[in-house]
C-alpha positions as CSV (number, residue, x, y, z in Angstrom):
1,X,-17.0,-190.5,-138.6
2,X,-17.2,-188.9,-142.0
3,X,-20.7,-187.5,-142.4
4,X,-20.5,-186.5,-146.1
5,X,-23.3,-183.9,-146.0
6,X,-24.7,-182.3,-149.1
7,X,-23.3,-178.7,-149.3
8,X,-25.5,-176.3,-151.3
9,X,-24.1,-172.9,-152.1
10,X,-26.5,-170.0,-152.8
11,X,-24.8,-166.9,-154.2
12,X,-26.0,-163.7,-155.9
13,X,-25.8,-160.0,-155.5
14,X,-26.9,-158.0,-152.4
15,X,-30.7,-158.1,-152.0
16,X,-31.1,-160.7,-154.6
17,X,-33.2,-163.1,-152.4
18,X,-30.5,-165.6,-151.4
19,X,-31.8,-165.7,-147.8
20,X,-35.4,-166.1,-148.8
21,X,-34.5,-169.0,-151.1
22,X,-32.4,-170.7,-148.4
23,X,-35.2,-170.3,-145.8
24,X,-37.7,-171.8,-148.2
25,X,-35.4,-174.8,-148.7
26,X,-34.9,-175.1,-145.0
27,X,-38.7,-175.2,-144.4
28,X,-38.9,-178.3,-146.6
29,X,-36.2,-180.3,-144.9
30,X,-36.4,-178.8,-141.4
31,X,-34.3,-180.9,-139.0
32,X,-32.0,-182.2,-141.7
33,X,-30.6,-178.8,-142.6
34,X,-27.8,-176.6,-141.2
35,X,-27.7,-173.0,-142.5
36,X,-24.5,-170.9,-142.5
37,X,-24.0,-167.4,-143.9
38,X,-20.7,-166.2,-145.3
39,X,-21.7,-162.8,-143.7
40,X,-20.9,-164.3,-140.3
41,X,-17.2,-164.6,-141.3
42,X,-16.3,-161.0,-141.8
43,X,-12.8,-160.5,-140.3
44,X,-12.7,-159.2,-136.8
45,X,-11.9,-155.5,-136.9
46,X,-12.6,-154.7,-133.3
47,X,-9.1,-153.4,-132.9
48,X,-9.9,-150.4,-135.2
49,X,-11.8,-147.3,-134.2
50,X,-15.5,-147.2,-135.3
51,X,-14.9,-144.5,-137.9
52,X,-12.2,-146.6,-139.5
53,X,-14.5,-149.6,-139.5
54,X,-17.1,-147.6,-141.4
55,X,-14.7,-147.1,-144.3
56,X,-13.7,-150.7,-144.9
57,X,-14.7,-152.2,-148.2
58,X,-17.0,-155.0,-147.0
59,X,-17.8,-156.2,-150.5
60,X,-14.2,-157.3,-151.4
61,X,-13.2,-160.9,-150.8
62,X,-10.3,-159.7,-148.5
63,X,-12.9,-158.6,-146.0
64,X,-13.9,-162.2,-145.3
65,X,-12.2,-164.8,-143.2
66,X,-13.0,-167.5,-145.8
67,X,-10.3,-169.9,-144.6
68,X,-12.1,-170.2,-141.2
69,X,-15.3,-171.0,-143.0
70,X,-13.6,-173.7,-145.1
71,X,-12.1,-175.2,-141.9
72,X,-15.5,-175.2,-140.3
73,X,-17.1,-176.9,-143.3
74,X,-14.4,-179.6,-143.1
75,X,-15.2,-180.2,-139.5
76,X,-18.9,-180.5,-140.1
77,X,-18.2,-183.0,-142.9
78,X,-16.3,-185.1,-140.3
79,X,-19.3,-185.0,-138.1
80,X,-17.9,-182.5,-135.6
81,X,-19.8,-179.6,-134.0
82,X,-18.4,-176.1,-134.8
83,X,-18.7,-172.7,-133.2
84,X,-19.2,-170.1,-135.9
85,X,-18.6,-166.4,-135.3
86,X,-21.4,-163.8,-135.1
87,X,-21.0,-160.4,-136.7
88,X,-22.6,-157.1,-135.7
89,X,-23.6,-155.0,-138.8
90,X,-24.4,-152.1,-136.5
91,X,-21.0,-152.0,-134.8
92,X,-19.1,-153.4,-137.8
93,X,-17.2,-155.9,-135.7
94,X,-17.3,-159.6,-134.6
95,X,-19.2,-160.3,-131.5
96,X,-17.7,-162.1,-128.5
97,X,-20.4,-164.9,-128.5
98,X,-20.2,-167.7,-131.0
99,X,-23.1,-170.0,-132.2
100,X,-23.0,-173.8,-131.9
101,X,-23.6,-175.5,-135.3
102,X,-24.1,-179.2,-135.3
103,X,-23.5,-181.4,-138.4
104,X,-26.6,-182.4,-140.4
105,X,-27.4,-184.1,-143.8
106,X,-27.6,-180.8,-145.7
107,X,-25.6,-177.6,-145.3
108,X,-26.9,-174.5,-147.0
109,X,-24.2,-171.8,-147.4
110,X,-25.2,-168.4,-148.7
111,X,-23.2,-165.2,-149.5
112,X,-22.4,-162.8,-152.3
113,X,-18.8,-164.1,-152.6
114,X,-19.0,-167.8,-152.0
115,X,-18.3,-168.7,-155.6
116,X,-15.2,-166.4,-155.8
117,X,-13.0,-168.8,-153.7
118,X,-12.1,-172.0,-155.7
119,X,-11.4,-174.1,-152.6
120,X,-14.8,-173.2,-151.1
121,X,-16.6,-173.5,-154.4
122,X,-15.2,-177.0,-154.9
123,X,-16.7,-178.2,-151.6
124,X,-20.2,-177.5,-152.9
125,X,-22.4,-180.3,-154.4
126,X,-25.0,-177.8,-155.8
127,X,-24.2,-174.2,-156.7
128,X,-27.1,-171.8,-157.1
129,X,-27.0,-168.2,-158.3
130,X,-29.9,-166.0,-157.6
131,X,-30.2,-163.5,-160.4
132,X,-32.3,-160.4,-159.7
133,X,-32.6,-157.0,-161.4
134,X,-30.1,-154.5,-160.0
135,X,-32.8,-151.9,-159.2
136,X,-34.8,-154.3,-157.1
137,X,-31.6,-155.4,-155.3
138,X,-30.7,-151.8,-154.5
139,X,-34.2,-151.0,-153.1
140,X,-34.1,-154.1,-150.9
141,X,-30.6,-153.2,-149.7
142,X,-31.6,-149.6,-149.0
143,X,-34.7,-150.7,-146.9
144,X,-32.8,-153.4,-145.0
145,X,-29.8,-151.2,-144.1
146,X,-32.0,-148.3,-142.9
147,X,-34.6,-150.4,-141.1
148,X,-32.4,-153.2,-139.6
149,X,-28.9,-151.8,-139.4
150,X,-29.4,-148.2,-138.4
151,X,-27.8,-146.7,-141.5
152,X,-28.8,-143.4,-143.0
153,X,-30.4,-143.1,-146.5
154,X,-27.3,-141.2,-147.8
155,X,-24.7,-143.6,-146.3
156,X,-26.4,-146.6,-147.9
157,X,-26.4,-144.8,-151.3
158,X,-22.8,-143.7,-150.9
159,X,-21.6,-147.3,-150.0
160,X,-23.6,-148.8,-152.8
161,X,-22.0,-146.5,-155.4
162,X,-18.4,-146.6,-154.0
163,X,-18.1,-150.3,-153.1
164,X,-21.2,-152.5,-153.5
165,X,-21.8,-151.9,-157.2
166,X,-18.2,-152.0,-158.3
167,X,-17.4,-155.1,-156.3
168,X,-20.6,-156.8,-157.7
169,X,-19.4,-156.1,-161.2
170,X,-15.8,-157.3,-160.5
171,X,-16.5,-160.4,-158.3
172,X,-20.1,-161.4,-157.9
173,X,-21.5,-161.2,-161.4
174,X,-18.6,-163.0,-163.0
175,X,-19.0,-165.8,-160.5
176,X,-22.4,-166.7,-162.0
177,X,-20.6,-168.8,-164.6
178,X,-19.8,-171.3,-161.8
179,X,-23.4,-171.9,-161.0
180,X,-25.2,-175.2,-161.7
181,X,-28.6,-173.5,-161.4
182,X,-29.5,-169.9,-162.0
183,X,-32.7,-168.7,-160.3
184,X,-34.3,-165.6,-161.9
185,X,-36.0,-163.0,-159.7
186,X,-35.0,-164.2,-156.3
187,X,-36.3,-166.6,-153.7
188,X,-40.0,-166.4,-154.6
189,X,-39.5,-168.4,-157.8
190,X,-41.7,-171.4,-157.0
191,X,-40.8,-173.4,-160.1
192,X,-37.0,-173.2,-159.4
193,X,-37.6,-173.9,-155.7
194,X,-39.4,-177.1,-156.4
195,X,-36.7,-178.2,-158.9
196,X,-34.0,-177.6,-156.2
197,X,-36.0,-179.4,-153.5
198,X,-36.4,-182.5,-155.8
199,X,-32.7,-182.4,-156.7
200,X,-31.8,-182.4,-153.0
201,X,-34.2,-185.3,-152.3
202,X,-32.7,-187.3,-155.1
203,X,-29.1,-186.8,-153.8
204,X,-30.2,-187.7,-150.2
205,X,-31.8,-190.9,-151.4
């Protein structure tokens, strides 16, 4: 049976507050929401040596298996359970275990590149771009990668300068034009959050 869930896309640069916004929306609707991150769909590079995996440009659209994500969303819309991949940001490869995702009324999809792909973009009922100052985004990225992903201070800076910033300017920032809603200053914007929640409620009703 066709479920016809509401698909909400939340895009924005690294460290912009996408996950915070998504989590705040989830808290409001709880059991009616399924959350999926584009980050889970990095291509499997386990066939490559670790040193080669370190040098991949993970901020380019080609690093993602977006076609698999699109197929999974189609299955969820049909009311089917999917098994999404998991990705290790420490080992830079896809993990063997998958995660069961059941279809629900609302699907929140977040990722820096989700507006770059037209087929994926066209599946979304609401497109939100979280727009946060680049200095704040960099600081958040630096803290996260050092504290949670075991990176060194210098490796994070090097990656940011060589791939993250250039890819943001080439792919992420231009995709802002596709957004229905632009949320300034990240996921703590209470006014924007309340507007989004009311919009979701109106569609659900």
